C-alpha positions in Angstrom: 4.1 20.0 -47.1 0.8 18.5 -48.2 -1.9 19.8 -50.5 -5.2 20.9 -49.1 -8.6 20.2 -50.7 -8.2 23.1 -53.1 -4.6 22.5 -54.0 -3.2 24.9 -51.4 0.0 24.0 -49.6 -0.6 23.1 -45.9 2.0 22.4 -43.2 1.8 19.2 -41.3 1.6 20.1 -37.6 4.7 19.5 -35.7 4.6 16.4 -33.4 4.6 16.9 -29.7 8.0 16.5 -28.1 8.3 14.2 -25.1 11.7 15.4 -23.8 11.9 13.7 -20.4 10.4 10.9 -18.3 10.8 9.2 -14.9 9.2 6.4 -13.0 9.1 5.5 -9.2 7.2 3.2 -7.0 6.8 -0.3 -5.7 4.7 -3.4 -6.4 1.6 -1.7 -5.0 1.8 1.8 -6.4 3.8 3.2 -9.3 4.0 6.7 -10.8 5.1 7.6 -14.3 5.7 11.2 -15.4 6.4 12.2 -19.0 7.5 15.8 -19.7 6.1 17.3 -23.0 6.6 20.6 -24.7 2.8 21.1 -25.1 -0.4 19.8 -23.5 -1.3 16.4 -25.1 -4.7 14.8 -25.5 -4.6 11.2 -24.6 -6.8 8.1 -24.0 -6.3 5.1 -21.7 -7.2 1.5 -22.4 -6.6 -1.9 -20.7 -5.7 -5.3 -22.1 -5.4 -8.7 -20.5 -3.2 -11.7 -21.0 -0.8 -10.1 -20.3 -2.1 -7.2 -18.2 -1.3 -4.0 -20.1 -2.2 -0.3 -19.8 -2.2 1.4 -23.3 -1.9 5.2 -23.4 -2.6 6.7 -26.9 -1.2 10.1 -27.8 -1.2 12.4 -30.9 1.9 12.4 -33.1 4.8 12.5 -30.6 8.5 12.5 -30.9 10.1 10.7 -27.9 13.4 12.5 -27.1 14.4 10.7 -24.0 16.3 7.4 -23.7 14.4 4.2 -22.9 16.4 3.9 -19.7 14.4 6.8 -18.3 11.4 4.5 -18.2 13.2 1.4 -17.0 10.5 -1.0 -15.8 10.1 -0.9 -12.0 7.4 -1.3 -9.4 4.2 -2.6 -10.9 5.6 -2.8 -14.4 7.8 -5.4 -16.0 8.0 -4.0 -19.5 7.5 -0.4 -20.9 7.5 0.4 -24.6 6.7 3.6 -26.5 6.9 4.9 -30.0 5.2 6.2 -33.1 2.1 4.3 -34.4 1.6 6.3 -37.6 1.9 9.9 -38.9 -0.9 11.0 -36.5 -0.4 8.9 -33.4 1.9 7.5 -30.8 1.5 5.0 -28.0 2.9 4.0 -24.6 2.4 0.4 -23.5 2.9 -0.5 -19.9 3.0 -4.3 -19.2 2.2 -5.0 -15.6 3.2 -7.7 -13.2 -0.4 -8.0 -11.8 -3.8 -6.4 -12.5 -3.5 -2.6 -12.2 -5.6 0.6 -12.7 -4.6 4.2 -13.3 -6.1 5.9 -10.3 -4.9 9.2 -11.8 -4.2 10.1 -15.4 -3.9 13.8 -16.0 -1.8 16.6 -17.6 -0.5 19.5 -15.6 1.5 22.6 -16.5 5.2 22.5 -15.6 5.9 25.0 -12.8 8.9 26.4 -14.7 6.9 27.1 -17.8 8.6 24.3 -19.8 5.5 22.8 -21.1 3.3 20.1 -19.5 3.6 16.8 -17.7 1.6 13.7 -18.3 1.1 12.0 -14.9 0.0 8.4 -14.6 -0.5 6.9 -11.1 -1.1 3.1 -11.1 -2.3 1.0 -8.2 -2.7 -2.8 -7.9 -6.2 -4.0 -8.5 -8.2 -7.2 -7.6 -8.3 -9.5 -10.6 -12.1 -9.5 -10.8 -12.1 -5.7 -10.9 -9.5 -5.6 -13.7 -11.6 -8.1 -15.7 -14.6 -5.8 -15.4 -12.5 -2.8 -16.4 -11.4 -4.6 -19.6 -14.9 -5.7 -20.3 -16.6 -2.4 -19.8 -14.2 0.0 -21.6 -15.1 1.6 -24.9 -12.3 1.7 -27.4 -14.1 4.1 -29.7 -14.6 6.7 -27.0 -12.2 9.7 -26.8 -13.1 10.2 -23.1 -11.6 7.0 -21.7 -8.6 8.9 -20.2 -11.1 10.4 -17.7 -12.3 7.0 -16.6 -9.9 6.9 -13.6 -10.5 7.1 -9.9 -10.0 5.2 -6.7 -9.9 1.4 -6.7 -13.3 0.1 -5.6 -13.1 -1.3 -2.1 -13.5 -5.1 -1.8 -15.0 -4.8 1.6 -18.6 -3.7 1.1 -19.0 -2.3 4.6 -21.8 0.1 5.7 -20.5 3.7 5.8 -21.4 3.7 9.5 -19.4 0.6 10.2 -16.0 0.8 11.9 -13.7 -1.1 9.6 -10.5 -2.7 10.9 -7.7 -4.1 8.7 -6.1 -7.0 10.5 -2.7 -7.7 9.1 -1.0 -11.1 9.7 2.7 -10.4 9.5 4.9 -12.2 7.0 3.6 -15.1 4.9 4.6 -17.3 1.9 8.3 -17.2 1.1 8.8 -14.8 4.0 8.4 -17.0 7.1 9.4 -14.4 9.6 11.0 -15.5 12.9 11.5 -19.1 13.9 10.9 -20.4 17.4 13.4 -21.9 19.8 12.2 -25.3 18.8 13.4 -24.6 15.2 9.9 -25.5 13.9 7.4 -22.8 14.9 7.2 -20.1 12.2 6.0 -16.5 12.9 3.9 -16.5 9.7 1.7 -19.3 11.1 1.4 -17.7 14.6 0.3 -14.4 13.1 -2.2 -15.8 10.7 -3.9 -18.0 13.3 -4.1 -15.1 15.7 -5.3 -12.7 13.0 -8.2 -15.0 12.1 -9.3 -15.4 15.7 -9.0 -11.6 16.3 -11.0 -10.8 13.2 -13.7 -13.2 14.1 -14.1 -11.6 17.5 -14.2 -8.1 16.0 -16.9 -9.2 13.5 -19.0 -10.4 16.4 -19.2 -6.8 17.7 -22.0 -4.5 16.7 -20.9 -1.7 14.5 -17.4 -3.2 13.8 -16.3 -5.2 10.8 -12.8 -6.7 10.3 -11.0 -8.1 7.3 -7.7 -9.8 6.8 -5.0 -8.4 4.5 -4.1 -12.1 3.9 -6.3 -15.1 4.7 -3.8 -17.8 3.7 -0.1 -18.5 3.6 0.8 -16.0 0.9 3.5 -13.3 0.6 2.4 -9.7 0.6 4.9 -6.8 0.4 4.8 -4.1 3.0 3.4 -1.6 0.5 0.7 -4.1 -0.6 -0.5 -4.4 3.0 -0.7 -0.6 3.4 -2.4 -0.2 0.1 -5.1 -2.9 0.8 -6.0 -1.0 4.0 -6.2 2.3 2.2 -8.1 1.0 -0.8 -10.7 -0.5 1.6 -10.9 2.8 3.5 -10.1 1.1 6.8 -10.6 3.0 10.0 -7.7 1.1 11.7 -4.8 -1.0 10.7 -3.4 -3.5 13.1 -0.3 -5.6 12.1 0.4 -8.8 14.1 3.9 -10.1 14.7 5.9 -12.4 17.0 9.6 -11.5 16.5 12.9 -12.9 17.9 15.6 -11.0 19.7 19.2 -11.7 20.5 18.4 -11.2 24.2 16.6 -14.4 24.9 15.4 -13.2 28.4 13.3 -10.4 27.0 9.6 -11.3 26.8 6.1 -9.8 26.7 3.9 -7.9 24.3 4.9 -4.6 22.7 2.9 -2.0 20.8 4.7 0.1 18.2 3.6 3.2 16.4 5.5 5.0 13.6 8.0 7.8 14.0 11.0 9.2 12.0 13.3 8.5 15.0 13.2 5.2 16.9 12.4 5.4 20.6 15.3 3.1 21.5 17.8 0.6 20.1 15.4 -2.4 20.4 12.7 -0.6 18.5 15.2 0.3 15.8 16.4 -3.3 15.5 12.8 -4.7 15.3 11.8 -2.1 12.7 14.9 -2.8 10.6 14.2 -6.5 10.7 10.5 -6.1 9.7 11.4 -3.6 7.0 13.7 -6.2 5.5 10.8 -8.5 4.7 10.6 -7.3 1.1 14.3 -7.8 0.6 14.1 -11.4 2.0 11.4 -12.2 -0.5 13.3 -10.6 -3.4 10.8 -7.9 -4.2 12.4 -4.8 -2.6 12.0 -1.7 -4.8 13.9 1.4 -4.1 11.1 4.0 -4.3 11.7 7.5 -3.1 8.6 8.7 -1.2 7.1 11.8 -2.7 7.8 15.0 -0.8 4.8 16.3 1.2 3.9 19.4 -0.8 0.3 19.5 0.3 -0.1 21.1 3.7 -3.5 19.3 4.1 -1.8 15.9 3.6 0.9 16.9 6.2 -1.8 17.7 8.6 -3.6 14.4 7.9 -0.4 12.5 8.7 0.0 14.3 12.0 -3.6 13.7 13.0 -3.3 10.0 12.0 -0.2 9.6 14.1 -2.0 11.1 17.1 -4.9 8.6 16.6 -2.3 5.8 16.3 -0.8 6.7 19.6 -4.3 6.9 21.1 -5.0 3.3 19.9 -1.7 2.1 21.3 -2.6 3.5 24.7 -6.0 1.8 24.6 -4.3 -1.5 23.9 -1.9 -1.0 26.8 -4.7 -0.1 29.1 -6.6 -3.2 28.1 -3.5 -5.4 28.5 -2.5 -4.0 31.9 -2.6 -6.7 34.6 -4.0 -9.2 32.1 -1.3 -9.8 29.5 2.4 -9.8 30.1 4.2 -6.8 28.5 7.8 -5.8 27.9 9.3 -2.9 29.9 8.2 0.4 28.3 5.6 -1.5 26.2 4.8 1.5 23.9 7.7 2.1 21.5 8.1 3.7 18.1 10.3 3.5 15.0 10.1 3.8 11.2 8.0 0.8 10.4 7.2 0.8 6.6 4.0 -1.2 7.2 2.6 1.7 9.4 3.1 4.4 6.7 -0.6 4.9 5.6 -1.0 8.7 5.9 -4.8 8.4 6.6 -5.2 5.1 8.5 -4.3 5.0 12.2 -1.9 2.0 12.5 -0.1 0.0 15.1 2.2 -3.0 15.0 1.6 -5.5 17.9 4.3 -7.9 18.9 2.4 -10.6 20.7 5.6 -11.8 22.3 9.0 -13.1 21.3 9.6 -16.5 19.7 13.2 -16.2 21.0 11.9 -16.6 24.6 10.8 -20.1 25.5 8.1 -18.9 27.9 6.7 -16.5 25.3 6.8 -19.3 22.6 4.8 -21.6 24.8 2.1 -18.9 25.2 2.1 -18.1 21.5 1.2 -21.7 20.8 -1.4 -21.8 23.6 -5.0 -21.5 22.2 -6.4 -20.3 25.5 -3.8 -17.6 25.9 -4.4 -16.4 22.3 -8.1 -16.2 22.9 -7.4 -14.0 26.0 -5.1 -11.7 24.1 -7.7 -11.4 21.2 -10.4 -10.6 23.7 -8.3 -7.8 25.3 -7.4 -6.4 21.9 -11.0 -6.4 20.9 -11.9 -4.5 24.0 -9.2 -1.9 23.1 -10.6 -1.5 19.6 -14.1 -1.0 21.1 -12.8 1.6 23.6 -11.0 3.4 20.8 -14.1 3.5 18.6 -16.2 4.8 21.6 -13.7 7.7 22.1 -13.7 8.5 18.4 -17.5 8.6 18.2 -17.6 10.7 21.4 -15.2 13.2 19.7 -17.3 13.4 16.6 -15.2 11.1 14.5 
């Protein structure tokens, strides 16, 4: 009890109770949920060196173990506790620049109180610096200063934007050629640069690379870069190896829950292991699709992806050597953007000497890039014709 201004006894308000918490995600997107007995007010601020997200709360009793918020995904350290009699704080130390693209409270469906939901996404360093510089620590409204990450590609809204993804990179070299020297990461980057240049020479089309140098990007980072920039298409370039050395030719893959065949399943498993090879694999459970509109979006996107794959095969037909049954599908993690039509193109197989020779041939790569550019142009024409 405390005394009021006239000597009357006053009860100190009970602190909020945070009775549960959980975290899930990867090194591109991470969600934190804190269960509370009442709806909290809160503010969000950002600090640099190291990168931190600071969430300030009213007086709060934390009734869950620290292990419930064991650092994962984007965050390498998470601390929470009481600041003084009237306030508490959660401090999220990140591995890289981040932004809360969503920070909100929502009522628990079972009437047990409220949830504080924090969705973080990776952010370009220069955008994070601006975020730190522009924030107002004295404002009570900073928690509402959230929203989508600003695209780094300043394309005209009427421009058809293509994300060209050079597979592998950095510590993840990908496949190695029969000569023991040629690395997939070098083949894919050289081709991606050439292909992007050809797309950028087309009126109404703009392309950008998910990586423009020998650097490692996780599968989730590649998907997130495409989504953050609101790409119209995502095309991932690869040149794998197979145990069967006689198999050769280009293959176009789209996503599906069930693999079309054993070969597609093996290729998807190998590509999906890229994160594990680089030591950054995060076991993140994908959120269940509870929104019927999102489910419809995924289905429509998959249909567009198949349409793009067919345009590529039509453009390659009689011009570029292809594997038998060249359109295949499997659960490729790099093709999981729910709202960006995506394909994975195997240019050929480094395990086959004839394919390897072509993959290293500048003239052949130019020809493939030309045919692939024509496929994108045809896809764009069909989308415009259908009012897309």
